[in-house]
C-alpha positions as a Markdown table, in Angstrom:
| # | Residue | x | y | z |
|---|---|---|---|---|
| 1 | Met | 0.0 | 0.0 | -0.1 |
| 2 | Ser | 2.3 | 2.7 | -1.2 |
| 3 | Asp | -0.2 | 4.9 | -2.7 |
| 4 | Gly | -1.6 | 6.1 | 0.8 |
| 5 | Lys | -4.9 | 4.2 | 0.6 |
| 6 | Arg | -6.1 | 1.9 | 3.3 |
| 7 | Ala | -7.9 | -1.3 | 2.7 |
| 8 | Arg | -11.4 | -1.3 | 4.5 |
| 9 | Pro | -11.9 | -4.3 | 6.9 |
| 10 | Thr | -14.7 | -6.6 | 6.1 |
| 11 | Gly | -14.5 | -8.7 | 9.1 |
| 12 | Gly | -13.5 | -11.9 | 7.2 |
| 13 | Lys | -17.2 | -11.9 | 5.8 |
| 14 | Glu | -18.0 | -11.6 | 2.1 |
| 15 | Thr | -21.4 | -10.5 | 1.5 |
| 16 | Ser | -23.6 | -10.3 | -1.6 |
| 17 | Gly | -25.7 | -7.3 | -2.7 |
| 18 | Ala | -28.9 | -9.3 | -2.1 |
| 19 | Glu | -28.1 | -9.9 | 1.6 |
| 20 | Glu | -27.7 | -6.3 | 2.4 |
| 21 | Lys | -31.2 | -5.3 | 0.9 |
| 22 | Arg | -32.9 | -7.9 | 3.0 |
| 23 | Pro | -34.1 | -6.7 | 6.3 |
| 24 | Phe | -32.3 | -8.0 | 9.5 |
| 25 | Asn | -35.2 | -9.2 | 11.3 |
| 26 | Asn | -39.0 | -8.5 | 10.2 |
| 27 | Pro | -41.3 | -9.7 | 13.2 |
| 28 | Phe | -44.2 | -9.4 | 10.7 |
| 29 | Ala | -43.0 | -11.7 | 8.2 |
| 30 | Ala | -44.7 | -14.8 | 9.6 |
| 31 | Leu | -48.0 | -12.9 | 9.7 |
| 32 | Arg | -48.0 | -12.4 | 5.8 |
| 33 | Asp | -49.1 | -16.0 | 5.3 |
| 34 | Arg | -51.8 | -15.8 | 7.6 |
| 35 | Arg | -53.6 | -12.5 | 6.1 |
| 36 | Ser | -56.3 | -14.7 | 4.3 |
| 37 | Glu | -57.5 | -16.0 | 8.0 |
| 38 | Leu | -58.3 | -12.3 | 8.9 |
| 39 | Leu | -62.0 | -11.2 | 8.9 |
| 40 | Pro | -62.9 | -8.1 | 6.9 |
| 41 | Gly | -62.7 | -4.7 | 8.5 |
| 42 | Pro | -65.7 | -2.4 | 9.0 |
| 43 | Ala | -66.8 | -0.8 | 5.7 |
| 44 | Ala | -65.8 | 2.9 | 5.3 |
| 45 | Pro | -68.4 | 5.4 | 6.2 |
| 46 | Glu | -70.0 | 7.3 | 3.2 |
| 47 | Arg | -69.3 | 11.0 | 3.6 |
| 48 | Glu | -72.0 | 13.5 | 2.9 |
| 49 | Ala | -71.2 | 16.6 | 0.8 |
| 50 | Pro | -70.2 | 19.5 | 3.2 |
| 51 | Arg | -73.1 | 21.7 | 3.9 |
| 52 | Gly | -72.2 | 25.1 | 4.5 |
| 53 | Pro | -74.3 | 28.6 | 4.5 |
| 54 | Ala | -76.8 | 29.1 | 1.8 |
| 55 | Arg | -74.8 | 32.2 | 0.4 |
| 56 | Ala | -71.9 | 34.3 | 0.7 |
| 57 | Val | -71.1 | 37.8 | -0.5 |
| 58 | Val | -67.6 | 38.7 | -1.6 |
| 59 | Arg | -66.4 | 42.1 | -2.1 |
| 60 | Leu | -63.1 | 44.3 | -2.1 |
| 61 | Glu | -62.7 | 47.3 | 0.4 |
| 62 | Arg | -60.1 | 49.9 | 0.6 |
| 63 | Lys | -61.8 | 52.5 | 2.8 |
| 64 | Gly | -60.4 | 53.3 | 6.3 |
| 65 | Arg | -57.5 | 50.9 | 5.9 |
| 66 | Gly | -54.8 | 53.0 | 4.7 |
| 67 | Gly | -55.2 | 52.6 | 1.0 |
| 68 | Lys | -54.7 | 48.6 | 1.4 |
| 69 | Glu | -57.0 | 46.4 | -0.4 |
| 70 | Val | -59.0 | 43.7 | 1.6 |
| 71 | Thr | -61.4 | 41.2 | 0.6 |
| 72 | Leu | -64.6 | 40.7 | 2.7 |
| 73 | Val | -66.7 | 37.6 | 2.9 |
| 74 | Glu | -70.2 | 38.6 | 4.4 |
| 75 | Gln | -73.5 | 37.0 | 5.1 |
| 76 | Leu | -71.9 | 33.4 | 6.0 |
| 77 | Glu | -74.2 | 33.4 | 9.1 |
| 78 | Leu | -71.9 | 30.9 | 10.9 |
| 79 | Pro | -71.1 | 30.7 | 14.6 |
| 80 | Asp | -67.8 | 32.4 | 15.7 |
| 81 | Arg | -66.0 | 29.2 | 16.4 |
| 82 | Glu | -66.9 | 28.0 | 12.7 |
| 83 | Leu | -65.9 | 31.4 | 11.4 |
| 84 | Gln | -62.6 | 30.9 | 12.9 |
| 85 | Ala | -62.1 | 27.5 | 11.5 |
| 86 | Trp | -63.1 | 28.7 | 8.2 |
| 87 | Leu | -60.8 | 31.9 | 8.1 |
| 88 | Lys | -57.7 | 29.6 | 9.2 |
| 89 | Ala | -58.7 | 27.2 | 6.3 |
| 90 | Leu | -59.1 | 30.0 | 3.7 |
| 91 | Lys | -56.0 | 31.8 | 4.8 |
| 92 | Gly | -53.9 | 28.5 | 4.5 |
| 93 | Ser | -55.2 | 27.9 | 0.9 |
| 94 | Leu | -55.0 | 31.3 | -0.4 |
| 95 | Gly | -51.6 | 32.4 | 1.4 |
| 96 | Cys | -52.6 | 35.5 | 2.9 |
| 97 | Gly | -53.7 | 37.0 | 6.2 |
| 98 | Gly | -56.9 | 37.7 | 7.6 |
| 99 | Ala | -58.9 | 38.3 | 10.6 |
| 100 | Val | -62.7 | 38.0 | 11.7 |
| 101 | Glu | -64.4 | 41.4 | 12.1 |
| 102 | Gly | -68.0 | 40.9 | 13.5 |
| 103 | Ala | -69.9 | 38.3 | 11.4 |
| 104 | Ser | -67.5 | 38.7 | 8.3 |
| 105 | Leu | -64.1 | 37.4 | 7.3 |
| 106 | Val | -61.4 | 39.9 | 6.1 |
| 107 | Leu | -58.6 | 38.5 | 3.9 |
| 108 | Gln | -55.6 | 40.7 | 2.9 |
| 109 | Gly | -55.5 | 41.4 | -0.7 |
| 110 | Asp | -57.7 | 41.2 | -3.6 |
| 111 | Gln | -58.9 | 37.5 | -3.4 |
| 112 | Arg | -62.1 | 37.9 | -5.4 |
| 113 | Lys | -60.9 | 35.6 | -8.5 |
| 114 | Arg | -59.8 | 32.8 | -6.1 |
| 115 | Leu | -62.0 | 32.9 | -3.4 |
| 116 | Pro | -65.6 | 32.0 | -5.1 |
| 117 | Ser | -64.2 | 28.4 | -6.0 |
| 118 | Leu | -62.9 | 27.8 | -2.4 |
| 119 | Leu | -66.3 | 28.8 | -0.9 |
| 120 | Glu | -68.1 | 26.5 | -3.1 |
| 121 | Ser | -65.8 | 23.6 | -2.3 |
| 122 | Arg | -66.6 | 24.3 | 1.3 |
| 123 | Gly | -70.3 | 23.9 | 0.8 |
| 124 | Val | -71.5 | 27.5 | 0.1 |
| 125 | Arg | -74.4 | 27.1 | -2.5 |
| 126 | Arg | -74.4 | 30.6 | -3.8 |
| 127 | Val | -71.5 | 33.1 | -4.1 |
| 128 | Ile | -72.3 | 36.8 | -4.8 |
| 129 | Arg | -69.7 | 39.1 | -6.0 |
| 130 | Gly | -70.2 | 42.4 | -5.0 |
């Protein structure tokens, strides 16, 4: 070894590539053969379409906000806790900030084009752009 490289010790064992890929100890390997003996599990429950409010009004507002644009979602007629949940989901899918003001949702920026499809997917039957 005059070139400065060292030989890696193998411990006296030669291993092939197939042995290295096999798991060392699989505790569930014996259960694979008994899979046919298992009883079928319960059927998955059918999900109903989400039922949201009957309508929502989406409009843009600039007044009283220092020239910044916000999108208002009004007339949802949801309880406060549900409004908070809707706001969190909409903020995450739109990638913007927002807040609940009274009974309406306030989202930062002009979201009028993207918002109606999201509201309809959450169960709003009619989205009015104002």
